[in-house]
C-alpha positions, -999 to +999 in steps of 0.1 A: +066+596+609+066+572+634+045+570+666+077+576+687+089+607+667+053+625+678+059+619+712+075+644+737+101+635+761+093+634+797+115+650+829+133+618+836+138+620+874+168+597+893+138+575+903+127+568+867+128+531+859+149+519+831+134+505+803+126+466+810+138+439+791+106+433+771+097+471+765+136+472+752+128+447+724+097+465+716+114+499+713+145+484+694+120+473+667+110+510+663+149+523+656+163+491+641+196+511+628+205+520+665+226+494+686+225+490+725+260+492+739+271+488+774+299+512+786+310+513+824+277+490+830+256+518+813+230+509+788+234+534+757+214+536+721+240+541+697+242+550+658+266+565+631+260+585+605+279+588+571+283+622+555+303+631+523+321+659+540+328+679+571+304+704+567+274+679+565+285+662+593+286+692+613+253+707+602+237+673+607+254+676+646+237+710+650+203+697+640+204+670+664+216+697+690+183+719+682+163+687+688+179+678+724+176+715+735+140+717+722+134+684+742+156+690+773+172+657+766+207+655+755+230+631+733+267+622+735+279+637+699+311+628+682+316+647+653+342+636+625+353+643+589+325+622+574+305+610+601+290+617+634+282+592+660+249+597+683+246+579+715+217+585+737+209+573+774+194+586+803+226+602+827+202+604+860+194+566+860+222+552+843+208+532+815+181+535+790+146+552+793+119+554+766+131+591+766+161+578+747+144+556+719+120+591+715+149+608+709+168+581+689+133+582+665+138+619+661+175+616+652+164+594+626+138+617+609+164+646+607 
């Protein structure tokens, strides 16, 4: 278990700061399998998880949903036969917050 997986998400406000460039690099080292994608000017953390069938992909999707509900921070989940793409970003600040990296680490721990 990493330090990030032990942390809880803090309530994110519209005036919360996005991670800085230096913070981004440090946090990315904690979740190396995740990529930073920019869509419509919004930085997002994304990772694809592969599974041997739809049932296991769906079960994983539900487990991610459970931790999202518990933390009050919700990703975009795309579930297909054999894969799930999980995308974390903070909607209120239109970018990446420390919470997104916490949740990426918790997703990895599943």
